[in-house]
C-alpha positions in Angstrom: 21.8 219.8 25.4 18.3 219.3 26.8 16.2 219.9 29.8 13.2 217.7 30.5 11.2 217.5 33.7 8.4 215.2 34.7 6.3 215.2 37.9 4.2 212.4 39.4 1.8 214.1 41.9 -1.3 213.1 43.8 -3.6 214.8 41.3 -1.8 213.8 38.1 1.3 214.1 35.9 3.2 217.1 34.5 5.7 217.0 31.7 7.8 219.8 30.2 10.6 219.6 27.6 12.7 222.1 25.8 13.3 221.7 22.0 16.9 222.9 21.5 19.6 220.6 20.1 23.1 221.6 19.2 26.2 220.2 17.7 28.4 223.2 18.4 27.6 226.9 18.5 27.0 227.1 14.8 24.6 224.2 14.5 21.5 224.8 16.6 18.1 223.2 15.7 14.7 222.7 17.1 13.5 219.1 17.7 10.5 217.8 19.7 11.5 215.8 22.7 8.1 215.0 24.2 6.0 212.2 22.6 2.6 211.0 23.5 0.9 207.6 23.0 -2.4 206.3 24.1 -5.9 205.0 23.7 -8.7 207.4 24.8 -10.4 206.0 27.9 -7.9 203.2 28.3 -4.3 204.4 28.5 -2.0 207.4 28.3 1.8 207.3 27.9 4.3 210.1 27.6 8.0 209.8 26.7 10.6 212.5 27.0 14.1 212.2 25.6 17.6 213.6 26.2 21.0 212.8 24.8 22.1 211.5 21.4 19.4 212.6 18.9 19.9 209.7 16.5 19.5 207.3 19.4 16.4 208.9 20.7 14.8 209.2 17.3 15.6 205.5 16.7 13.9 204.4 19.9 10.8 206.4 19.2 10.8 205.1 15.6 10.9 201.5 16.8 8.1 202.1 19.3 5.9 203.6 16.6 6.8 200.7 14.2 5.8 198.2 16.8 2.4 199.8 16.9 2.0 200.2 13.1 3.0 196.6 12.5 1.2 195.3 15.6 4.4 193.7 16.7 4.3 192.3 20.3 4.9 193.6 22.8 4.1 197.3 22.1 2.9 200.3 24.1 -0.7 199.4 23.5 -0.4 195.7 24.5 1.6 196.0 27.7 -0.5 195.5 30.9 1.4 197.9 33.2 3.6 201.0 33.0 6.4 198.9 34.5 6.2 196.7 31.4 6.1 199.8 29.2 9.3 201.0 30.8 10.9 197.6 30.4 10.0 197.6 26.7 11.5 201.1 26.1 14.7 200.1 28.0 15.0 196.9 26.0 14.7 198.9 22.7 17.2 201.5 23.9 19.8 198.8 24.7 19.3 197.2 21.3 19.6 200.6 19.4 22.9 201.4 21.0 24.2 197.8 20.6 23.3 197.8 16.9 25.6 200.9 16.4 28.6 199.4 18.2 29.5 196.5 20.5 32.4 198.4 22.0 31.2 199.3 25.5 33.4 202.4 25.7 32.3 203.7 22.4 28.7 203.1 23.3 28.8 206.1 25.6 28.9 208.3 22.6 25.4 207.2 21.7 23.9 207.3 25.2 20.5 208.9 25.9 18.2 209.0 28.8 14.4 208.9 28.8 11.5 209.6 31.1 8.2 207.6 30.6 5.1 208.3 32.6 1.4 207.6 32.3 -1.5 205.5 33.4 -3.1 202.3 32.2 -6.6 201.5 33.2 -6.7 199.4 36.4 -3.3 200.6 37.4 -2.1 203.7 39.3 -0.1 206.4 37.5 3.7 205.7 37.2 6.8 207.7 36.2 10.1 206.1 35.4 13.6 207.4 34.6 15.3 205.1 32.1 19.1 205.1 32.0 21.2 204.5 28.9 21.8 200.9 30.0 18.1 200.2 29.8 17.5 199.9 33.6 15.1 202.3 35.4 13.8 203.7 38.6 10.4 204.9 39.6 9.2 208.2 41.1 7.6 208.1 44.6 5.7 210.4 46.9 9.0 211.2 48.6 10.7 211.9 45.2 7.9 212.9 43.0 9.9 214.3 40.0 12.7 213.4 37.6 14.9 215.6 35.4 17.1 214.6 32.5 19.6 216.7 30.6 20.8 220.1 31.9 19.0 219.7 35.3 21.2 221.6 37.8 19.9 225.1 37.2 16.2 224.2 37.6 16.7 221.7 40.5 16.8 224.1 43.5 13.3 225.5 43.0 11.8 222.0 42.6 13.7 220.8 45.8 12.5 223.8 47.8 8.9 224.2 46.6 7.6 221.0 45.0 5.6 218.5 47.0 3.6 215.4 46.2 0.3 216.9 47.4 0.7 220.2 45.4 -2.2 221.0 43.0 -1.4 220.6 39.3 -1.7 224.3 38.5 0.8 225.2 41.2 3.1 222.4 40.2 3.0 223.6 36.6 4.0 227.1 37.7 6.8 225.6 39.8 8.1 223.6 36.8 7.9 226.6 34.5 10.0 228.7 36.9 12.5 225.8 36.9 12.7 226.1 33.2 13.0 229.9 33.3 16.0 229.6 35.6 17.6 227.1 33.3 17.0 229.2 30.2 18.7 232.2 31.8 21.8 230.2 32.8 22.4 227.8 30.0 22.3 228.6 26.3 22.2 224.9 25.3 18.5 224.8 26.6 16.1 226.8 24.5 12.5 227.6 23.6 9.9 226.7 22.5 8.9 224.5 25.5 6.4 221.6 25.1 4.1 221.1 28.1 1.6 218.4 29.0 -0.7 218.0 32.1 -2.5 214.7 32.7 -5.2 214.4 35.4 -5.3 211.2 37.4 -7.8 208.6 36.3 -9.1 210.7 33.4 -7.6 208.4 30.6 -7.8 211.4 28.3 -4.8 212.1 26.1 -3.9 215.8 26.6 -3.3 218.0 23.6 -0.6 219.8 25.4 0.7 223.3 24.8 3.8 224.7 23.1 5.2 227.8 24.7 7.1 230.1 22.4 9.3 233.1 23.3 6.4 235.5 22.9 4.0 233.6 25.1 2.5 236.3 27.4 1.9 234.0 30.4 5.5 232.7 30.5 6.9 236.2 30.1 4.7 237.4 32.9 5.7 234.7 35.4 9.3 235.1 34.4 9.2 238.8 35.2 7.3 238.4 38.4 9.7 235.7 39.6 12.7 237.9 39.0 11.0 240.8 40.9 10.1 238.4 43.7 13.7 237.2 44.0 15.1 240.8 44.1 12.5 241.9 46.7 13.2 238.8 48.8 16.9 239.5 48.7 16.3 243.1 49.8 14.0 241.9 52.7 16.6 239.5 54.1 18.3 240.6 57.4 21.5 242.6 56.8 24.7 240.9 57.8 26.4 241.9 61.0 29.4 244.2 60.9 31.8 241.3 61.8 31.3 240.0 58.3 33.2 242.9 57.0 36.1 243.0 59.4 
């Protein structure tokens, strides 16, 4: 399984993906699920993947081939992020259809993708692309998307995240979302790939890989656990009628 999370906020974009893939408890591997494309000073695009590994690798491979062979359209020739999302969705549909035309069997090869970024002259955008190739966009009311094993990390994002939140605070919020998921689901695992893009910078971030021995992540994980325990202890005690 996978957990990927992407945020489109007032100040920029935040992307975090885990790297664990598994085909049963005895076959666990590490694969990157966060990919970056771009031209310094002109465009930045990030894609995150979840689902069938062969399908996601094929989609990324086709996108890279389009760039290498200068095949139109490609991620460097599209004019908007909307067009970029449409291109990725089109390739995704084709990859699945090339495997099988049976619509029921196609579900075995499904994957979901998140694509976000900014092209000069346009505002930042973030899209959630479904296995069928269609997609929806993030808004100021719904500023984040999750794909994969999302349920464990969703409550903290729903309670704490807001569109106006500074990027450093949003990154902390997202990392706690991942910490909660890692503790509750063994199919999501480290290392984590993180990327933060500042609005209108048109700089392709290098990103950071967080390993299990990363001091900062260990520190916030420990502090978050202690904060939850203290918060529970500080809550008002239930009345006696709860125990009757």
